[in-house]
C-alpha positions as CSV (number, residue, x, y, z in Angstrom):
1,M,154.4,80.5,104.5
2,A,153.3,81.3,108.0
3,D,150.4,83.4,109.0
4,K,151.0,87.0,109.4
5,E,150.7,87.7,113.1
6,P,147.6,90.3,113.7
7,S,148.5,93.7,114.5
8,V,146.7,96.0,117.6
9,L,144.6,97.4,114.5
10,D,143.3,94.2,113.4
11,Y,142.4,93.3,117.0
12,I,140.4,96.8,117.6
13,K,138.5,96.1,114.1
14,A,137.7,92.6,114.8
15,K,136.2,93.6,118.3
16,L,134.2,96.7,116.9
17,M,132.9,94.5,114.0
18,P,132.2,91.3,115.2
19,W,129.6,90.5,112.6
20,K,132.4,89.8,110.0
21,G,133.4,86.8,111.7
22,I,136.7,87.8,112.5
23,Q,138.0,86.3,115.8
24,I,141.3,87.3,117.4
25,E,141.8,86.5,120.8
26,I,144.8,87.3,123.1
27,P,146.2,83.9,124.4
28,A,146.0,83.3,128.3
29,L,149.1,83.7,130.3
30,K,150.1,80.2,131.4
31,A,150.5,79.8,135.2
32,Q,154.0,79.6,136.3
33,E,155.3,76.3,137.5
34,V,155.9,76.2,141.2
35,P,158.2,73.7,142.5
36,R,156.2,71.1,145.0
37,P,157.7,71.0,148.3
38,K,159.4,68.0,150.0
39,P,156.9,66.3,152.5
40,A,157.9,66.9,156.0
41,I,159.3,64.1,158.1
42,D,156.5,61.8,159.3
43,R,155.9,62.5,163.0
44,K,153.4,62.0,165.5
45,E,151.6,65.1,167.3
46,P,151.9,64.4,171.5
47,G,148.4,63.1,172.2
48,L,147.2,62.3,168.6
49,V,148.1,58.5,167.8
50,G,148.5,58.2,164.2
51,A,147.7,61.5,163.2
52,P,150.3,63.0,160.6
53,S,151.6,66.5,160.8
54,W,150.8,67.2,157.3
55,Q,147.8,66.6,154.8
56,A,147.8,65.7,151.1
57,S,146.2,69.1,150.4
58,D,149.0,71.0,152.1
59,L,151.4,69.9,149.0
60,A,149.1,71.5,146.5
61,T,148.8,74.7,148.3
62,P,151.5,76.8,147.2
63,L,150.5,75.6,143.5
64,T,147.0,76.1,143.9
65,A,147.3,79.7,145.3
66,A,149.7,80.9,142.7
67,T,147.4,79.4,139.9
68,D,144.2,80.7,141.6
69,I,145.9,84.3,141.8
70,Q,146.9,84.2,138.1
71,E,143.5,82.5,137.0
72,T,141.4,85.2,138.8
73,A,143.3,87.9,137.1
74,T,143.0,86.5,133.8
75,Q,139.2,85.7,134.6
76,R,138.5,89.4,135.9
77,V,140.2,90.6,132.2
78,V,138.0,88.3,130.2
79,S,134.8,88.5,132.2
80,W,134.8,92.3,132.1
81,P,131.5,93.2,130.2
82,W,133.0,95.1,127.6
83,R,130.5,94.5,125.0
84,S,127.7,95.9,127.2
85,I,130.0,98.9,128.0
86,V,130.9,99.4,124.4
87,A,127.2,99.5,123.4
88,L,126.6,102.2,126.1
89,A,129.6,104.0,124.9
90,L,128.3,103.9,121.3
91,A,124.8,104.9,122.1
92,A,125.9,108.0,123.9
93,I,128.0,108.8,120.9
94,A,125.2,108.5,118.9
95,Q,123.0,110.7,121.3
96,R,125.7,113.4,121.4
97,S,126.0,113.5,117.5
98,L,122.2,114.5,117.5
99,V,122.6,117.5,119.6
100,P,122.4,120.9,118.1
101,P,124.0,122.9,116.8
102,D,126.5,120.5,115.0
103,R,124.4,117.3,114.7
104,S,124.2,114.9,112.2
105,M,121.2,112.4,111.7
106,N,123.4,110.1,109.7
107,L,126.1,109.9,112.0
108,G,123.6,109.2,115.0
109,I,122.0,106.4,113.0
110,F,125.3,104.8,112.4
111,F,126.5,104.7,116.0
112,F,122.9,103.5,117.2
113,V,123.3,100.7,114.4
114,L,126.7,99.8,115.9
115,S,125.3,100.2,119.5
116,T,122.6,97.9,118.9
117,G,124.8,95.1,117.4
118,W,126.8,95.3,120.5
119,L,124.0,95.1,123.0
120,I,122.5,92.0,121.2
121,W,125.9,90.5,121.1
122,A,126.1,90.9,124.9
123,I,122.6,89.6,125.4
124,R,123.1,86.6,123.4
125,R,126.5,85.7,125.0
126,G,124.5,86.2,128.4
127,E,126.4,89.0,129.3
128,W,123.7,91.6,129.7
129,K,121.7,90.7,132.9
130,T,118.3,91.9,132.9
131,A,115.9,91.9,135.9
132,T,113.2,89.5,136.2
133,I,109.6,90.9,135.9
134,P,107.8,90.2,139.2
135,A,105.5,87.1,138.8
136,I,102.0,87.4,138.8
137,E,100.0,86.2,141.7
138,K,97.0,83.9,141.3
139,R,94.2,85.0,143.4
140,L,90.3,84.5,142.9
141,D,87.9,87.3,143.2
142,A,84.5,86.3,144.6
143,L,82.9,88.8,141.8
144,D,80.6,90.2,144.8
145,V,79.4,93.7,145.1
146,N,77.3,95.4,147.9
147,A,74.0,95.9,145.9
148,Y,72.6,98.4,148.2
149,A,75.5,100.5,148.4
150,L,75.6,100.2,144.4
151,L,72.2,101.4,144.1
152,T,72.4,104.1,146.7
153,G,75.3,105.4,145.1
154,L,73.3,105.3,141.8
155,V,70.7,107.4,143.1
156,L,73.0,110.0,144.5
157,A,74.9,110.1,141.2
158,V,71.8,111.0,139.4
159,M,70.9,113.5,141.9
160,A,74.5,115.2,142.0
161,F,74.2,115.4,138.0
162,L,70.7,117.0,138.4
163,T,72.1,119.7,140.8
164,L,75.3,120.5,139.0
165,G,74.1,122.7,136.5
166,G,75.3,126.3,135.7
167,N,79.0,125.1,135.8
168,L,79.2,125.4,139.5
169,F,79.8,123.4,142.6
170,T,77.6,124.1,145.4
171,P,77.6,122.7,148.8
172,I,74.5,120.5,148.1
173,N,75.9,119.1,144.8
174,L,79.5,118.5,146.2
175,F,77.9,116.6,149.3
176,L,75.9,114.6,147.0
177,W,78.7,114.0,144.7
178,F,81.1,112.7,147.4
179,M,78.3,110.6,148.7
180,A,78.0,108.8,145.4
181,I,81.6,108.5,145.1
182,G,81.8,107.0,148.7
183,S,79.0,104.6,148.0
184,F,80.4,103.2,144.5
185,V,83.9,102.7,146.2
186,Y,82.3,100.8,149.3
187,A,80.1,98.8,146.9
188,F,83.0,97.3,145.5
189,W,85.9,97.7,148.0
190,Q,87.3,94.4,149.4
191,P,88.2,95.0,153.4
192,A,91.5,93.6,154.3
193,R,91.6,90.4,156.4
194,Q,94.6,91.6,158.3
195,A,96.4,94.9,158.7
196,S,99.0,95.8,155.9
197,R,102.4,95.0,156.7
198,W,103.7,98.3,157.0
199,L,100.9,99.4,159.3
200,V,101.9,96.5,161.6
201,Q,105.6,97.4,161.7
202,L,104.6,101.0,162.2
203,G,102.5,99.9,165.2
204,E,105.3,97.9,166.7
205,F,108.0,100.7,166.1
206,T,105.8,103.3,167.9
207,H,105.3,101.0,170.9
208,Q,108.9,100.2,171.4
209,K,110.3,102.0,174.6
210,H,113.4,102.7,172.8
211,W,113.7,103.4,169.2
212,H,116.8,102.3,167.3
213,V,117.2,104.0,163.9
214,L,120.0,102.3,161.6
215,I,121.1,104.1,158.7
216,S,122.9,102.2,156.2
217,R,125.2,103.4,153.4
218,R,122.5,102.4,151.0
219,T,120.0,104.6,152.8
220,V,122.6,107.5,152.9
221,L,122.9,107.3,149.1
222,I,119.1,107.2,148.4
223,L,118.7,110.3,150.8
224,A,121.8,112.0,148.8
225,M,119.5,111.4,145.5
226,G,116.5,112.6,147.1
227,V,118.4,115.8,148.2
228,L,119.6,116.2,144.5
229,V,116.1,115.9,143.1
230,L,114.8,118.4,145.5
231,F,117.6,120.7,144.4
232,F,116.9,120.3,140.7
233,R,113.2,120.9,141.2
234,L,113.2,123.8,143.7
235,Y,116.4,125.6,143.0
236,H,115.9,129.6,141.7
237,L,111.9,128.3,141.4
238,A,111.2,132.4,141.5
239,Q,113.8,132.9,138.9
240,V,113.5,130.3,136.3
241,P,111.4,130.7,134.3
242,P,111.4,134.5,134.8
243,E,108.4,136.0,133.2
244,M,104.5,135.2,133.0
245,T,102.8,134.9,129.6
246,S,99.1,135.6,128.7
247,D,98.2,131.9,129.8
248,H,99.4,132.8,133.4
249,A,97.2,135.9,133.4
250,E,94.2,133.8,132.5
251,K,94.8,131.2,135.1
252,L,95.2,133.8,138.0
253,L,92.1,135.5,136.9
254,D,90.5,131.9,137.4
255,V,92.1,131.6,140.9
256,S,90.7,135.1,141.7
257,D,87.2,133.6,140.4
258,V,87.7,130.7,143.1
259,L,88.9,133.0,145.9
260,N,85.6,135.2,145.5
261,G,83.4,132.4,145.3
262,Q,82.9,131.1,141.9
263,W,83.5,127.7,142.2
264,H,83.5,126.2,138.6
265,I,83.4,122.7,137.5
266,F,85.2,123.8,134.1
267,F,86.8,127.3,133.7
268,P,85.6,128.5,130.5
269,R,88.2,131.3,130.1
270,N,90.8,131.0,127.3
271,A,89.4,128.3,125.4
272,G,88.5,126.2,128.7
273,R,90.6,124.7,131.6
274,E,90.2,122.2,133.8
275,A,89.5,122.7,137.4
276,L,92.0,121.0,139.7
277,I,95.1,123.4,139.2
278,M,92.9,126.3,140.0
279,Y,91.8,125.1,143.4
280,L,95.1,124.0,144.3
281,N,96.5,127.5,143.2
282,A,93.8,129.0,145.1
283,F,94.9,127.0,148.4
284,I,98.7,128.1,148.0
285,A,97.5,131.6,147.6
286,R,95.8,131.6,150.6
287,A,97.8,129.1,152.8
288,S,101.4,130.6,151.8
289,G,100.2,134.4,151.6
290,T,102.0,134.4,148.0
291,G,98.5,135.5,146.6
292,L,97.7,136.0,142.9
293,S,101.5,135.7,141.5
294,F,103.8,133.8,139.4
295,I,105.3,132.1,142.4
296,T,102.1,130.7,143.5
297,L,101.4,129.2,140.2
298,K,104.9,127.7,139.9
299,M,104.9,126.5,143.6
300,A,101.6,124.4,142.8
301,T,102.7,123.0,139.5
302,S,106.1,122.0,141.0
303,L,104.5,120.3,144.0
304,V,102.3,118.1,141.4
305,G,105.6,117.3,139.6
306,L,107.3,116.2,142.8
307,L,104.2,114.0,143.6
308,V,105.0,112.1,140.3
309,L,108.3,110.9,141.5
310,P,107.3,108.4,144.3
311,Y,104.9,106.7,141.9
312,I,107.9,106.4,139.1
313,Y,109.9,104.7,141.9
314,F,106.7,102.3,142.9
315,L,106.1,101.6,139.2
316,G,110.0,100.7,139.1
317,K,109.0,97.8,141.6
318,E,106.2,96.6,139.6
319,V,108.0,96.3,136.4
320,G,111.3,95.0,138.1
321,N,112.8,95.9,141.4
322,R,113.3,98.7,143.9
323,R,116.6,99.5,142.2
324,I,114.7,100.1,138.7
325,G,112.2,102.4,140.6
326,L,115.4,104.2,142.3
327,W,117.0,104.9,138.9
328,A,113.9,105.8,137.2
329,M,113.0,108.2,140.0
330,V,116.1,110.1,140.3
331,F,116.7,110.3,136.5
332,T,112.9,111.7,136.2
333,G,114.0,114.4,139.2
334,I,117.0,115.7,137.5
335,A,115.9,115.3,133.8
336,Y,115.3,118.7,131.8
337,W,111.9,117.5,130.1
338,P,109.9,117.0,133.4
339,N,111.6,119.5,134.9
340,V,110.7,122.6,132.7
341,I,107.1,121.4,132.5
342,A,106.6,121.5,136.1
343,R,108.3,124.8,136.7
344,V,106.2,126.8,134.2
345,G,103.2,127.3,136.6
346,L,100.5,125.8,134.1
347,R,98.5,122.5,134.4
348,F,101.3,120.2,132.6
349,P,102.5,118.2,135.3
350,F,99.1,116.6,135.9
351,Y,99.5,114.4,132.7
352,P,102.5,112.6,134.1
353,L,101.0,112.7,137.7
354,F,97.7,111.1,136.6
355,T,99.7,108.5,134.2
356,A,101.9,107.5,137.0
357,T,99.0,107.0,139.6
358,T,96.8,105.2,137.1
359,F,99.6,102.9,135.6
360,Y,100.7,101.9,139.0
361,Y,97.5,101.0,140.5
362,L,96.7,99.3,137.2
363,L,99.7,97.2,136.9
364,R,99.6,96.2,140.7
365,G,96.1,95.3,140.1
366,L,96.9,93.0,137.5
367,R,99.9,91.7,139.2
368,R,98.2,91.0,142.7
369,A,94.8,90.1,141.1
370,R,93.2,92.3,143.7
371,R,90.0,94.3,143.1
372,N,91.0,97.2,145.3
373,D,93.8,98.2,143.1
374,F,91.4,98.6,140.4
375,I,89.3,100.9,142.3
376,L,92.2,103.0,142.9
377,A,93.0,103.2,139.2
378,G,89.4,104.2,138.7
379,I,89.7,106.8,141.1
380,S,92.9,108.1,139.5
381,L,91.4,108.0,135.9
382,G,88.3,109.8,137.0
383,L,90.4,112.5,138.7
384,S,92.5,112.9,135.8
385,M,89.7,114.5,133.5
386,Y,90.0,117.3,135.9
387,G,93.9,117.8,135.5
388,Y,94.9,118.6,131.9
389,T,93.2,118.3,128.6
390,A,95.9,115.5,127.4
391,D,94.7,113.2,130.3
392,R,91.7,112.5,128.1
393,I,93.8,109.8,126.3
394,L,94.3,107.7,129.5
395,P,91.0,105.8,129.1
396,L,92.3,104.6,126.0
397,V,95.6,103.5,127.5
398,V,93.8,101.7,130.3
399,I,91.9,99.8,127.6
400,V,94.9,98.9,125.5
401,G,96.7,97.6,128.8
402,I,93.9,95.4,129.7
403,G,93.6,94.1,126.3
404,L,97.4,93.3,125.8
405,Y,97.0,91.6,129.5
406,L,94.2,89.5,128.4
407,V,95.7,88.1,125.1
408,H,98.9,87.3,126.8
409,R,99.6,83.8,128.3
410,Q,100.0,85.6,131.9
411,S,96.4,86.0,132.0
412,Q,95.5,82.6,132.1
413,G,92.9,81.5,134.6
414,Q,92.4,85.1,135.4
415,R,90.5,86.6,132.5
416,K,86.9,86.5,133.8
417,Q,87.8,88.2,137.2
418,V,90.1,90.8,135.5
419,I,87.3,92.0,133.2
420,W,85.0,92.1,136.3
421,Q,87.6,94.1,138.1
422,F,87.8,96.3,134.9
423,V,84.1,97.0,135.1
424,A,84.5,98.3,138.8
425,L,87.4,100.5,137.5
426,V,85.2,101.9,134.8
427,L,82.2,102.5,137.1
428,V,84.1,104.3,139.8
429,S,85.9,106.6,137.2
430,L,82.3,107.3,135.9
431,V,80.8,108.6,139.0
432,I,83.9,110.7,139.6
433,F,83.4,112.0,136.1
434,V,79.8,113.0,136.8
435,P,80.3,116.9,137.1
436,M,82.2,116.8,133.8
437,M,79.3,114.9,132.1
438,R,76.9,117.7,133.5
439,F,79.1,120.5,131.8
440,I,79.4,118.4,128.7
441,K,75.6,118.2,128.4
442,D,75.1,121.9,129.2
443,Y,78.1,123.2,127.2
444,P,78.8,120.4,124.3
445,Q,81.0,123.0,122.5
446,E,83.1,124.4,125.1
447,I,84.8,121.3,126.5
448,A,86.5,119.9,123.3
449,F,86.9,123.5,121.0
450,R,90.6,123.5,121.7
451,S,91.1,119.8,120.8
452,L,89.1,120.2,117.7
453,T,90.7,122.9,116.4
454,R,94.0,121.0,116.3
455,M,92.7,117.6,115.2
456,G,90.2,119.2,112.4
457,S,89.5,122.0,110.2
458,L,87.5,123.9,112.5
459,E,90.0,126.8,112.7
460,R,92.0,125.9,109.4
461,Q,92.0,123.4,106.8
462,L,94.3,120.6,106.8
463,P,97.4,121.2,105.2
464,G,97.3,117.8,103.5
465,P,95.8,114.1,103.6
466,A,95.0,113.4,107.3
467,W,96.7,109.8,107.2
468,L,99.7,111.2,105.9
469,I,99.9,114.3,108.4
470,F,99.2,111.6,111.1
471,L,102.0,109.5,110.0
472,G,104.8,112.4,109.7
473,N,103.5,113.5,113.3
474,L,104.0,110.0,114.6
475,W,107.4,109.7,113.3
476,N,108.4,113.1,114.8
477,A,107.0,112.5,118.0
478,I,108.8,108.9,118.0
479,I,112.3,110.9,117.5
480,M,111.6,113.4,119.6
481,F,113.8,111.8,122.4
482,F,116.6,111.7,120.3
483,W,116.2,114.7,117.7
484,E,114.1,117.6,118.8
485,G,111.5,118.0,121.4
486,G,109.6,121.1,119.3
487,N,109.7,124.7,118.9
488,V,107.7,126.0,121.9
489,W,110.0,128.1,124.1
490,L,107.5,128.1,127.0
491,A,108.2,124.7,128.1
492,S,111.2,123.4,126.0
493,I,114.5,124.5,124.4
494,P,113.3,124.7,120.9
495,Y,114.6,122.2,118.4
496,Y,116.6,120.2,121.3
497,P,115.8,116.6,122.1
498,A,113.6,115.8,124.8
499,L,116.4,113.7,126.4
500,G,119.8,114.5,127.2
501,V,122.7,112.5,126.1
502,V,123.0,109.9,128.9
503,S,119.2,109.5,129.3
504,G,118.8,109.4,125.7
505,A,121.5,106.3,125.1
506,L,119.9,104.5,128.3
507,F,116.6,104.9,126.5
508,F,117.7,103.6,123.6
509,L,119.5,100.7,125.4
510,G,116.3,100.0,127.3
511,V,114.0,99.7,124.3
512,I,116.4,97.4,122.7
513,V,116.4,95.4,125.9
514,I,112.7,95.3,126.4
515,L,112.1,94.3,122.5
516,V,114.7,91.4,122.9
517,R,113.2,90.2,126.2
518,Y,109.7,90.2,124.6
519,L,110.5,88.1,121.7
520,Q,112.1,85.7,124.2
521,Q,109.6,85.6,127.0
522,R,106.3,87.4,125.4
523,H,105.5,89.2,128.6
524,W,102.6,91.5,128.3
525,L,104.1,94.1,130.3
526,D,107.1,94.6,128.1
527,V,105.1,95.3,125.0
528,F,102.7,97.6,127.0
529,L,105.5,99.7,128.3
530,L,106.6,100.4,124.4
531,V,102.9,100.9,123.2
532,S,102.1,102.9,125.8
533,I,104.7,105.6,124.9
534,P,103.1,106.7,121.4
535,L,99.6,106.1,122.9
536,L,100.6,108.7,125.6
537,M,101.9,111.2,123.0
538,L,98.6,111.1,120.7
539,P,97.4,114.4,122.3
540,S,100.6,116.0,120.4
541,I,100.3,113.6,117.5
542,L,96.9,114.3,116.7
543,A,97.6,118.1,115.9
544,L,96.7,117.5,112.4
545,A,95.6,121.1,111.4
546,F,98.8,122.5,113.1
547,P,101.6,119.8,112.7
548,I,104.0,122.3,113.2
549,E,103.1,122.2,117.1
550,N,104.0,118.5,117.2
551,P,106.1,117.3,118.9
552,N,105.3,119.0,122.1
553,L,106.9,118.4,125.5
554,Y,103.8,119.1,127.5
555,R,101.3,117.4,125.4
556,T,103.6,114.5,125.3
557,G,104.2,114.7,129.2
558,G,102.4,111.3,129.9
559,A,104.9,109.5,128.2
560,I,107.5,110.6,130.8
561,V,106.5,107.8,132.9
562,P,107.4,104.7,130.6
563,V,110.2,106.6,129.0
564,F,112.1,106.8,132.3
565,L,110.8,103.6,133.7
566,I,112.7,102.0,130.6
567,I,115.8,104.1,131.4
568,G,115.4,102.8,135.0
569,I,115.5,99.1,133.5
570,A,118.5,100.2,131.4
571,M,120.6,101.4,134.5
572,D,119.7,98.4,136.5
573,G,120.7,96.0,133.6
574,L,124.0,97.8,133.7
575,F,124.3,97.5,137.3
576,R,123.6,93.9,137.3
577,T,125.9,93.2,134.5
578,V,128.9,95.0,135.7
579,K,128.2,93.5,139.4
580,S,128.0,90.0,138.2
581,H,131.1,89.9,136.0
582,L,133.3,91.4,138.5
583,A,134.5,89.7,141.9
584,R,132.9,91.0,145.3
585,P,133.1,93.4,146.5
586,R,134.8,94.8,143.3
587,G,131.7,94.1,141.4
588,A,129.2,96.1,143.6
589,Q,131.7,99.1,143.9
590,M,132.4,99.4,140.2
591,A,128.6,99.0,139.4
592,W,127.7,101.9,141.9
593,G,130.6,103.8,140.5
594,L,129.3,103.4,136.9
595,G,125.8,104.4,137.9
596,L,127.0,107.3,139.9
597,L,129.2,108.6,137.1
598,L,126.4,108.6,134.6
599,L,124.0,110.2,137.2
600,A,126.6,113.0,137.7
601,L,127.2,113.4,133.7
602,A,123.4,113.6,133.2
603,S,123.0,116.0,136.4
604,I,125.8,118.6,134.8
605,Q,124.2,118.5,131.3
606,N,120.5,118.7,132.9
607,F,121.5,121.8,135.1
608,D,123.0,123.5,132.0
609,L,120.0,122.7,130.0
610,V,117.4,124.0,132.7
611,F,119.2,127.1,134.5
612,N,121.4,128.1,131.6
613,R,120.1,127.6,128.1
614,Y,116.3,127.2,128.9
615,Y,116.5,130.3,131.3
616,Q,118.2,132.5,128.9
617,Q,116.1,131.4,125.7
618,Y,112.9,132.2,127.6
619,R,114.2,135.4,128.9
620,M,114.9,136.6,125.5
621,S,111.6,135.3,124.1
622,S,109.2,136.6,127.0
623,W,108.4,140.2,127.3
624,N,109.6,141.8,130.7
625,T,106.5,142.5,132.2
626,T,108.1,142.3,135.7
627,E,110.1,145.8,135.0
628,L,107.1,147.4,133.8
629,G,105.1,146.2,137.1
630,N,108.0,147.4,139.4
631,V,108.0,151.0,137.6
632,I,104.2,151.3,138.3
633,H,104.7,150.0,141.8
634,A,107.5,152.5,142.8
635,F,105.3,155.1,141.0
636,A,102.1,154.2,143.3
637,D,104.3,154.2,146.4
638,S,105.8,157.5,145.9
639,V,104.3,160.5,144.1
640,G,101.3,158.8,142.4
641,N,98.8,156.2,142.9
642,P,97.8,153.0,141.0
643,D,95.0,154.6,139.0
644,S,97.2,157.2,137.5
645,A,99.4,155.1,135.6
646,W,98.9,153.5,132.3
647,V,100.7,150.9,129.7
648,V,99.9,152.0,126.0
649,P,99.2,148.7,124.0
650,Y,101.1,148.0,121.0
651,P,101.2,145.0,118.6
652,Y,103.1,141.8,119.7
653,W,104.0,143.7,123.1
654,V,103.2,143.2,126.8
655,D,100.0,141.7,128.2
656,T,98.9,144.6,130.1
657,R,97.2,142.5,132.6
658,L,100.5,141.0,133.4
659,V,101.8,144.3,134.3
660,G,99.1,144.9,136.9
661,I,99.8,141.5,138.5
662,D,103.8,142.1,138.6
663,A,102.8,145.7,139.9
664,G,100.8,144.1,142.9
665,Y,97.6,144.9,141.5
666,P,96.5,141.4,140.0
667,I,92.9,142.4,139.0
668,K,93.8,145.6,137.3
669,D,94.4,146.0,133.5
670,Y,96.7,148.7,132.7
671,A,95.7,149.2,129.0
672,L,95.2,152.5,127.8
673,W,94.8,153.0,123.9
674,P,95.6,156.1,122.5
675,E,92.0,157.2,121.4
676,S,91.3,157.0,125.2
677,F,94.1,159.5,126.4
678,Q,91.7,162.4,126.6
679,E,90.2,160.4,129.5
680,T,93.4,160.9,131.5
681,L,92.9,164.7,131.7
682,G,90.3,164.5,134.4
683,V,92.7,162.3,136.6
684,P,94.5,164.6,139.4
685,G,98.0,164.6,140.2
686,P,101.2,163.2,138.6
687,K,100.6,160.5,135.6
688,L,103.0,157.8,134.2
689,F,102.6,156.3,131.0
690,L,104.7,153.3,129.7
691,I,105.4,153.1,125.9
692,K,107.1,150.9,123.2
693,P,110.0,152.8,121.7
694,E,108.6,151.9,118.3
695,D,104.9,153.7,119.1
696,Q,106.2,157.2,118.1
697,A,102.5,158.1,117.5
698,A,101.3,157.6,121.0
699,L,104.3,159.4,122.4
700,E,103.7,162.3,119.9
701,A,100.0,162.5,121.1
702,L,101.0,162.4,124.9
703,Q,103.5,165.2,124.4
704,E,101.1,167.2,122.6
705,M,98.6,166.7,125.2
706,Y,101.0,167.0,128.2
707,P,103.9,169.2,126.8
708,H,105.4,169.6,130.4
709,G,106.0,165.9,130.8
710,W,109.5,164.2,131.2
711,L,110.6,161.7,128.9
712,T,113.2,158.7,130.0
713,T,114.3,155.6,128.6
714,Y,114.3,152.6,130.9
715,K,117.3,150.3,130.3
716,S,116.1,146.8,130.5
717,K,118.3,143.9,132.0
718,V,117.3,142.0,128.7
719,E,118.7,143.6,125.7
720,T,116.0,144.8,123.2
721,K,113.4,145.3,126.0
722,D,113.9,148.8,126.6
723,F,110.6,150.7,126.8
724,L,109.9,154.7,127.4
725,I,108.5,156.2,130.7
726,Y,106.3,159.6,130.2
727,F,106.1,161.0,133.5
728,V,103.3,164.1,133.9
729,P,103.9,166.1,136.6
730,P,101.2,168.0,138.7
731,E,100.3,171.2,136.8
732,G,102.8,174.1,137.3
733,T,105.5,171.9,137.6
734,S,108.5,172.6,134.9
735,G,109.2,169.5,132.9
736,G,112.2,168.3,131.2
737,Q,113.4,165.9,128.2
């Protein structure tokens, strides 16, 4: 009995489940027979003796042309990278199935497993194309050092340390510290034998009599991507997020200290904060005229967040090529995760910034075998200690990176000088760390108080065995990209994945590609990219006393760098795969078309996440201090003055310091507790009291004290955020209810 002809359903099953060994192929069409034309009459061309008017190849032209057309069409169908496209589609379906509210962990795992099978199949068949890691340059370092400069730097560092007491920068200790840094850098720096290529090109360009600027389609595309990134990072900056929290009040008080001449090394207010953000805020407050306000804080952190992006691009070149850098940069620029932690006005974006700068100079130094890159990495590492608390994990990540490089074959012949260059990195970073060393000596408990309360039992007992909590935290942090990024409404959408559908799918594919490539090539960079992710998430994972605080999008912010580099590697792989399997110019057009389609889908989703979902949940979770401040400001500008208005505190209500900031009086705390109501009797003129509706006891006390007062309800733009206004007119004025 003849075999049954397979159906379309059988063909689809065979393609979706190749591991079952069922192979069903559609037979290729046979080329249509084309009759050969009869040869023309043999005649001579005038002036060409013995030259025939036709060639043997001419006879085959019609048949060859017909065959080529059909073979090309067949080849395009067969060579379309459908395995890679199916792997991408399955990964996207998997990520979409993990998005709340209607999400399923089992369904997501199922589709991720299917995607893995298809991707590995594509890699094994040579369909998936991955960029080559840039070759490591072999260059000898003389291992020399300027001993006089090093000794001078050491003496200056000691003198700076001795003068940095009292947790204050002064002109003298700043001068000594800067000179010490300069001496250490000079001691190790290797002067370039010739000017950098870009400097030479810039010089040639500026000396031209006529400037000719050529703008290609690629340049226009890159500029368009840059505009897209700037739009996502700066759009509605004043409105998103809408309100400040108590942390912002603490920051603005610290900035006020700086503007008043108190140049702290470490700001002890609110369990301690690093200094860089305070000085940046102070500069922006003065330079832009925005003063002590929320927009000043958001401008500073948005600027820091933007500075991350060029280093993401440069890192893409170090791990592959410019296209990886471009895709990684633009996906970082539009992504919800790095966007919200840069908008919130706190120190959070310093973590990805110093991770990116340190990684870039370290990786470039290991690839180029140049000591100067290690020195720049040391400068970045030293400065990171003044950025954000989570940056303190960076020295460990650098040590792991150096160790992985040394144990892989790529370091052969370079190990001795890499260790020497690493010593230079450490010494330069240590001299930059000198002020913090002095602060640690003078105030050993304040520097680590916040971290110790999270890692140990200083504030509360661990809720279980430390090792078991650590493993649970590690798992929750690893799956945060796909499952949920924590429950902190300040800088995330609670219980939503850290990555969107497109970026989550690309990240998953990128991890698989890098794992397979490492198994094939054993390159240290692949394993470092993967290992650095959990290392950079340790500031969140180590919340052993408060595991509910893990994962956390800002304490894991450094992982943005390797995560989006891996996304860039996956995007570049898709681009190469599509381009190489289709004929020119169709291949490049389809590759760019697919890339821009994914970018458009990611942009649409991230816009909704940041400017709709994040904005709305933040608005509902924070208190409307702006409205209270506007009422006081209007009162002071009309019938009253700033000193005759008050806010009656109530548990879990507004931070009264924020009301003063929003009213335009940033150093004034408008809190007035009920037991102090009597003090207002001596204040002349009209008075204003703002009260939470639930605080009926305070309202009754005011009505008894000022029976001629007027009570109104302020209807907030945010539901459930109404408050009471009790206005007391001057004596002799009749009141109303």
